[in-house]
C-alpha positions in Angstrom: -110.2 51.2 55.4 -111.9 48.5 52.9 -111.7 52.1 50.7 -108.0 52.5 50.5 -107.2 48.8 50.0 -109.8 48.7 46.9 -108.6 51.8 45.3 -104.8 51.4 45.5 -102.7 50.8 41.9 -100.5 47.5 41.9 -97.1 48.9 40.6 -96.4 47.8 37.3 -92.7 46.7 35.8 -91.6 47.0 32.1 -89.4 44.5 32.4 -88.3 45.1 28.8 -87.4 48.2 29.6 -85.3 47.0 32.8 -83.9 44.2 30.5 -82.7 46.9 28.0 -80.6 49.0 30.9 -79.1 46.0 32.1 -77.9 45.0 28.8 -76.5 48.7 28.4 -74.6 48.7 31.3 -72.9 45.4 30.8 -72.1 46.2 27.6 -70.5 49.5 28.6 -68.9 47.6 31.7 -67.1 45.2 29.1 -66.4 48.2 26.8 -64.2 50.1 29.6 -62.3 47.1 30.3 -61.2 46.1 27.0 -60.3 50.1 26.4 -58.2 49.4 29.9 -56.7 46.4 28.4 -55.5 48.0 25.2 -54.6 50.9 27.2 -52.2 48.8 30.0 -50.9 46.3 27.2 -50.9 47.9 24.5 -52.2 45.0 22.4 -54.7 47.1 20.8 -54.3 44.8 17.4 -54.3 41.8 18.9 -57.1 42.1 20.6 -59.5 44.1 18.1 -58.6 41.7 15.2 -59.3 38.9 18.0 -62.7 40.8 19.0 -63.9 41.5 15.3 -63.4 37.9 13.9 -66.4 37.1 13.1 -65.5 33.1 12.8 -62.4 34.2 11.1 -59.1 34.0 12.8 -56.3 35.9 12.1 -52.6 35.4 12.3 -49.8 37.2 13.9 -46.7 37.3 11.5 -43.5 38.8 12.8 -39.8 37.9 11.6 -38.8 35.1 12.6 -34.9 36.5 13.5 -32.8 33.6 14.8 -35.4 31.8 15.7 -37.0 28.5 13.6 -40.3 29.4 12.4 -42.2 26.0 13.0 -41.0 26.3 17.0 -42.9 29.6 17.3 -46.0 29.0 15.3 -49.3 27.5 16.3 -51.8 25.3 14.6 -55.3 25.6 16.6 -57.9 23.2 15.2 -60.8 25.3 15.6 -64.3 24.8 16.9 -66.0 24.5 13.0 -63.4 22.1 12.6 -60.7 24.3 10.7 -57.0 24.7 11.1 -55.9 28.4 12.4 -52.2 29.2 12.7 -50.7 31.8 14.2 -46.9 32.6 14.3 -46.0 34.1 17.1 -42.0 34.7 16.5 -41.0 38.1 17.7 -44.2 39.1 19.4 -44.4 40.5 22.7 -45.7 38.1 25.5 -49.0 40.4 26.3 -49.8 40.1 22.8 -49.3 36.3 22.3 -51.6 35.6 25.7 -53.9 38.1 23.9 -53.5 35.5 20.9 -54.0 32.1 23.1 -56.7 33.7 25.4 -58.6 34.5 21.6 -58.1 30.9 20.8 -59.4 29.8 23.8 -55.8 28.3 24.9 -54.4 28.5 28.6 -50.5 29.8 27.7 -47.6 29.5 30.6 -44.5 31.7 30.4 -41.1 30.6 30.8 -38.3 33.2 30.2 -34.9 32.6 28.7 -31.9 34.7 28.8 -30.5 35.0 25.6 -27.8 37.4 24.2 -29.0 37.6 21.0 -32.3 39.1 21.9 -32.7 41.1 19.1 -36.2 41.9 18.1 -37.2 43.1 22.0 -37.0 42.2 24.8 -40.0 39.8 26.6 -40.5 38.2 22.9 -41.9 35.1 22.1 -38.9 32.7 21.2 -40.5 28.9 21.5 -44.0 27.1 22.0 -44.7 23.9 22.9 -46.3 21.9 21.6 -45.7 23.7 18.0 -46.3 23.2 14.3 -47.1 20.5 13.3 -48.6 19.6 16.0 -52.4 21.0 16.5 -53.8 22.3 19.8 -57.5 22.8 20.7 -59.4 25.0 23.1 -59.0 24.0 26.3 -55.4 23.2 25.9 -52.1 24.4 27.8 -48.9 25.9 25.2 -45.6 26.6 26.9 -44.6 29.8 26.1 -41.1 30.7 26.0 -40.1 34.2 26.1 -36.3 35.6 26.0 -34.4 38.2 27.8 -31.0 40.0 28.0 
């Protein structure tokens, strides 16, 4: 019996390989979820701009239609102290949500009936607070969209 105890080798675990495998699985899962969101929401441009950002912030610019540009312009103080500008006039609620989440801002949405909802249904017509007020990560912004 003692012969078996002394001859068995202890198992060797390569923790670096195990850790790389876990990272690879996590990255694949995140890429799959991001792809599903892009396909389901049609927000590929805004999501890609947010993911590629590397510290530079992009703004979403569209024509203002019948809305006042300042009521749909968001000024965000970033973690490095700069102020980023996002113009959300006429942008869909899905794309607006992606932009706000990119800045780590919590959006709340309300809908108003408008006969002159020209751009598209569910387009952003107002933000609160909006420019010239500056918001920061963690703040909540009320987004008003239109429908016919």
